[in-house]
LUMFI-462186 format. One line per field, with one value per atom (N, C-alpha, C): x, y, z. Coordinates in pm, 1 decimal. Layout:
X	(X,...);
Y	(Y,...);
Z	(Z,...);
***
This chain:
X	(-760.1,-895.8,-907.8,-989.0,-1015.1,-1165.6,-1207.4,-1348.3,-1353.3,-1378.0,-1374.9,-1509.1,-1546.9,-1664.0,-1613.8,-1664.6,-1621.2,-1739.5,-1725.8,-1829.4,-1777.1,-1849.7,-1803.2,-1909.8,-1863.5,-1951.3,-1890.1,-1975.4,-1927.1,-1878.6,-1931.6,-1884.2,-1931.6,-1875.2,-1904.7,-2053.3,-2137.1,-2279.2,-2365.9,-2306.2,-2381.3,-2424.1,-2521.3,-2560.1,-2442.2,-2439.3,-2331.9,-2364.7,-2265.0,-2276.6,-2187.6,-2241.7,-2166.5,-2151.4,-2028.0,-1995.9,-1915.3,-1901.6,-1824.3,-1736.2,-1614.6,-1522.6,-1486.3,-1520.4,-1486.9,-1405.0,-1294.6,-1215.9,-1180.3,-1166.6,-1123.3,-1032.9,-917.1,-819.8,-782.2,-776.5,-731.6,-833.9,-960.5,-1066.7,-1184.6,-1257.6,-1378.0,-1473.5,-1537.1,-1625.3,-1766.0,-1855.9,-1994.5,-1997.0,-2086.5,-2099.1,-2037.1,-1957.2,-1895.0,-2000.8,-2000.8,-2099.5,-2035.5,-1903.4,-1835.6,-1862.3,-1873.3,-1898.5,-1782.9,-1658.5,-1540.8,-1457.6,-1505.6,-1436.9,-1297.8,-1273.5,-1141.8,-1037.4,-1069.4,-977.2,-957.6,-1064.4,-1054.3,-964.2,-982.9,-900.6,-754.1,-728.1,-590.3,-525.9,-600.4,-547.4,-519.3,-610.2,-592.0,-471.2,-457.0,-342.3,-211.3,-211.8,-89.3,-51.9,-149.7,-120.1,-170.0,-250.0,-316.3,-224.5,-119.1,-28.2,25.1,75.0,133.8,30.3,-87.5,-188.7,-265.8,-302.6,-377.7,-290.0,-162.5,-71.7,61.4,58.4,181.9,285.9,409.4,520.1,559.7,594.7,638.4,764.2,775.6,892.6,893.9,986.1,992.1,866.6,832.3,714.3,726.8,613.8,611.0,580.1,641.7,608.1,497.6,385.9,270.6,237.9,210.2,170.8,39.4,26.5,-94.5,-191.0,-255.0,-356.1,-480.8,-592.1,-720.8,-777.1,-810.7,-859.2,-1009.1,-1079.9,-1224.9,-1273.3,-1405.3,-1461.8,-1492.2,-1461.3,-1495.7,-1424.3,-1495.6,-1439.0,-1481.0,-1395.6,-1425.1,-1363.9,-1427.7,-1375.5,-1380.6,-1269.1,-1261.1,-1238.6,-1325.9,-1314.1,-1325.9,-1280.8,-1294.4,-1166.4,-1142.1,-1025.1,-944.3,-812.8,-719.6,-613.4,-620.1,-521.7,-505.3,-618.6,-617.5,-593.6,-584.4,-561.5,-679.3,-716.7,-828.3,-786.9,-877.4,-854.0,-954.3,-906.2,-990.6,-910.5,-937.3,-860.6,-953.8,-918.4,-995.6,-922.5,-999.0,-944.0,-1012.0,-933.5,-986.8,-901.3,-927.5,-850.2,-804.9,-757.4,-728.3,-589.1,-497.0,-364.1,-301.9,-183.0,-119.9,-99.5,-63.4,-42.4,-174.0,-278.8,-409.5,-466.2,-442.5,-487.1,-415.5,-286.0,-209.6,-263.3,-297.3,-355.7,-488.6,-570.5,-700.7,-682.4,-590.0,-567.4,-516.8,-427.8,-374.8,-487.2,-583.2,-694.4,-818.9,-800.8,-910.7,-1018.3,-985.4,-1090.7,-1172.9,-1110.8,-1182.8,-1274.0,-1234.0,-1306.8,-1391.5,-1404.2,-1490.8,-1420.6,-1294.9,-1221.0,-1124.1,-1014.7,-913.1,-780.1,-700.2,-567.3,-468.8,-364.6,-259.6,-139.9);
Y	(-839.6,-795.9,-754.5,-654.5,-605.0,-607.5,-661.8,-663.7,-644.1,-521.5,-485.7,-430.8,-467.8,-411.1,-323.8,-201.7,-104.3,-72.0,-98.5,-68.4,44.5,155.0,274.2,319.0,359.5,417.2,547.3,647.9,776.4,764.5,668.8,630.6,488.0,415.3,272.5,236.6,326.0,295.4,353.4,419.2,483.1,380.4,416.1,326.8,302.7,185.4,145.9,186.9,241.2,272.5,172.8,106.9,2.9,41.3,30.6,58.6,-57.4,-57.5,-163.7,-103.2,-156.9,-119.3,-245.6,-247.8,-359.6,-302.9,-369.1,-323.2,-441.9,-411.1,-510.4,-438.2,-494.9,-435.0,-292.8,-267.5,-137.9,-26.3,-61.2,40.2,-3.4,92.1,55.6,-22.1,-122.7,-210.0,-210.1,-278.4,-290.4,-345.0,-290.7,-330.4,-230.7,-138.2,-34.9,65.6,97.5,191.6,310.6,318.2,432.4,559.6,675.0,800.9,843.8,814.0,852.8,728.1,640.2,512.3,523.1,619.6,631.9,668.8,765.2,805.8,692.3,621.4,509.2,400.4,367.9,265.3,308.6,435.5,485.8,470.7,500.7,485.8,339.4,251.3,108.2,56.5,97.9,55.1,105.5,226.8,286.7,231.1,217.3,183.0,45.7,-21.9,-145.1,-253.1,-282.5,-390.3,-364.8,-245.0,-213.3,-204.7,-155.5,-137.9,-266.6,-339.6,-463.5,-578.0,-578.6,-688.9,-634.3,-568.3,-508.6,-615.4,-581.0,-671.6,-653.4,-763.7,-751.8,-666.5,-597.3,-513.8,-464.3,-376.9,-323.6,-243.2,-232.2,-154.1,-9.8,48.9,187.1,279.6,394.3,497.5,582.6,591.6,665.2,780.8,895.7,1008.8,976.0,1021.3,997.4,1112.7,1109.5,1209.1,1135.2,1200.5,1139.4,1208.7,1130.8,1187.8,1179.7,1117.4,1107.2,965.2,949.5,818.8,729.5,773.9,695.3,559.5,459.3,324.8,270.3,187.1,125.3,-14.2,-101.0,-234.7,-258.7,-306.2,-338.5,-488.8,-554.7,-698.7,-727.6,-844.2,-885.0,-940.5,-914.6,-967.6,-854.9,-864.9,-770.3,-852.5,-853.0,-925.3,-1070.4,-1137.3,-1278.7,-1310.1,-1209.3,-1231.2,-1178.4,-1254.4,-1214.1,-1096.1,-999.1,-878.1,-872.3,-839.9,-803.1,-701.5,-574.5,-466.7,-371.9,-342.1,-248.0,-114.6,-6.0,129.1,207.8,292.0,383.3,509.3,599.4,724.2,748.6,641.8,646.4,696.9,701.7,756.0,799.7,854.9,908.2,805.0,682.6,577.6,539.9,526.5,491.3,605.4,728.1,843.8,843.4,812.3,807.2,698.0,581.3,474.1,520.1,585.7,634.3,735.3,829.6,932.2,871.0,773.0,709.4,645.8,587.2,520.5,608.7,739.0,833.3,818.0,811.2,798.7,670.0,565.2,439.4,450.8,534.7,545.2,671.3,743.6,860.9,991.2,1001.5,1125.5,1147.0,1214.1,1237.4,1179.7,1137.6,1083.5,1197.8,1170.7,1270.0,1234.1);
Z	(-1125.4,-1097.8,-951.9,-929.4,-794.5,-771.9,-660.3,-621.6,-470.6,-428.7,-287.3,-241.1,-121.1,-55.5,58.3,64.6,163.3,253.7,382.6,481.6,569.7,573.0,644.7,744.2,861.5,964.0,1012.4,1034.8,1086.6,1230.3,1303.4,1435.5,1458.1,1552.1,1564.7,1576.4,1631.1,1646.8,1535.7,1437.7,1328.1,1223.6,1141.4,1032.3,938.0,882.7,792.1,648.7,579.0,437.0,363.6,262.7,192.5,45.3,-2.7,-141.6,-197.8,-328.6,-392.8,-501.3,-512.7,-619.2,-695.1,-821.7,-909.5,-1024.1,-1056.5,-1170.5,-1258.0,-1384.1,-1481.4,-1579.5,-1605.7,-1697.2,-1656.5,-1525.2,-1476.3,-1480.4,-1504.9,-1511.1,-1425.4,-1365.8,-1291.2,-1382.1,-1324.8,-1402.2,-1342.8,-1412.2,-1367.0,-1224.3,-1145.0,-1005.7,-910.6,-963.0,-879.7,-835.9,-706.6,-653.4,-581.9,-580.0,-517.3,-596.6,-528.6,-599.2,-690.9,-654.0,-732.7,-763.6,-849.7,-869.8,-931.1,-1018.6,-1081.3,-976.1,-889.6,-783.3,-682.3,-649.5,-554.9,-612.4,-739.0,-801.9,-805.6,-833.4,-833.9,-696.2,-589.5,-453.4,-422.4,-461.5,-437.1,-514.8,-639.8,-720.2,-659.7,-608.6,-554.4,-417.2,-327.2,-187.8,-144.1,-225.1,-182.6,-130.7,-203.0,-161.0,-20.6,5.4,136.0,246.9,215.6,320.2,347.0,242.7,263.1,311.8,272.4,305.1,358.8,474.8,527.5,559.9,534.6,564.9,711.3,777.3,916.5,926.1,1032.9,1054.8,1196.9,1225.8,1362.5,1392.9,1518.9,1556.8,1507.5,1470.9,1424.9,1542.6,1539.9,1637.2,1575.6,1644.0,1592.9,1686.5,1628.1,1711.5,1781.1,1902.0,1979.2,1956.7,1842.5,1809.2,1766.1,1781.0,1748.9,1626.8,1523.3,1398.6,1379.9,1471.9,1460.8,1481.8,1495.9,1529.0,1408.3,1287.2,1169.1,1170.4,1121.3,1106.5,970.4,913.0,784.3,780.3,703.8,680.2,530.3,475.7,333.2,321.4,247.0,225.1,76.1,36.5,-102.9,-157.9,-287.2,-355.6,-418.8,-403.2,-463.5,-535.2,-667.6,-749.9,-706.0,-684.8,-650.3,-503.9,-419.2,-276.3,-196.5,-93.2,-7.7,79.3,90.1,169.9,284.2,401.2,514.7,594.8,570.9,633.8,708.2,832.4,913.2,916.2,912.6,915.0,1025.6,1091.1,1192.3,1188.1,1279.1,1284.3,1428.2,1492.1,1635.1,1671.5,1575.7,1602.3,1469.8,1475.5,1355.8,1246.0,1281.2,1180.7,1113.1,1191.8,1135.0,1050.5,1093.3,1014.1,879.2,878.2,752.8,659.9,714.3,632.5,572.6,655.4,609.9,497.0,515.2,412.6,282.4,291.6,170.7,89.3,157.2,89.8,87.4,105.4,114.0,7.4,-121.2,-222.1,-207.5,-154.8,-132.5,-11.1,85.6,211.9,221.2,111.2,109.9,138.1,103.7,123.4,8.5,36.4,-66.6,-22.1,-117.6,-87.3,-69.5,7.5,26.5,-56.6);
***
């Protein structure tokens, strides 16, 4: 089961937009408020484990590019595990994380 709350801001001082993704048996369930829940669930199923629970490893080299002031926080439960993940677009690595979870964060996945 997946039950995630997504809080998104266009910039850190902007009003917060809050959505929810609930799934049961691999399908969006009652309580889901995302505009594209099927695409969001597909992104979470595909990338969630790696993005919500990254494995330790050597430091990553990230391009020093700025993707915009948007910020998001995802909290809740993913397959029985507590999630608290912050997203931004402050460098190449963070932009890639944002794009991977695009449908969950109000965009498209790559």
